[in-house]
C-alpha positions in Angstrom: 109.8 169.6 98.8 113.3 168.9 97.5 114.8 170.8 100.4 112.9 168.8 103.0 113.8 165.5 101.4 117.5 166.5 101.2 117.6 167.4 104.9 115.7 164.2 106.0 117.9 162.0 103.9 121.1 163.6 105.2 119.9 163.1 108.8 119.1 159.4 108.1 122.4 158.9 106.3 124.4 160.4 109.2 122.5 158.3 111.7 123.1 155.1 109.8 126.8 155.9 109.3 127.2 156.6 113.0 125.8 153.2 113.9 128.1 151.7 111.2 125.3 150.7 108.8 127.5 151.5 105.8 125.5 150.3 102.9 122.2 152.0 104.0 123.9 155.2 105.0 125.9 155.3 101.8 122.8 154.9 99.6 120.9 157.5 101.6 123.8 159.9 101.3 124.0 159.4 97.5 120.3 160.0 97.2 120.5 163.1 99.4 123.3 164.5 97.2 121.1 163.9 94.1 118.3 165.9 95.7 120.8 168.6 96.6 122.0 168.7 93.0 118.4 169.1 91.8 117.7 171.8 94.3 120.7 173.8 93.3 119.9 173.4 89.6 116.3 174.6 90.2 117.5 177.6 92.2 119.9 178.6 89.5 117.3 178.2 86.8 114.7 180.2 88.6 117.3 183.0 89.3 118.2 183.2 85.7 114.6 183.2 84.5 113.8 186.0 86.8 116.7 188.1 85.5 116.0 187.3 81.9 119.3 185.6 81.3 120.0 182.4 79.6 120.7 179.2 81.6 121.8 176.0 80.0 121.6 174.0 83.2 123.9 171.6 85.0 125.4 169.0 82.8 124.4 166.1 85.1 120.7 167.1 85.2 120.7 167.9 81.5 122.1 164.4 80.8 119.4 162.8 83.0 116.6 164.8 81.5 117.8 163.9 78.0 117.0 160.2 78.8 113.4 161.1 79.4 112.6 163.5 76.5 109.1 163.7 75.3 108.3 163.6 71.6 106.0 166.6 71.0 105.6 165.8 67.3 103.5 162.7 67.8 100.1 162.7 66.1 97.2 161.4 68.1 95.1 158.5 66.7 91.5 159.3 67.0 
């Protein structure tokens, strides 16, 4: 899914940049680069997990995921 979104957004970004729609093309290009970063990070993590080696991850994706950490120590109120 990440691969498909990356390709589609790159195509849309190139089309918009060719017709000189700079803002839309730039935003689509940045989003496509973000999906590409996530795709590369997932590929590296999967490769390391299959080989049994340790992978600490990309610093950018680790920083983003640290913003959305779940607290697993919460007690449920019943």
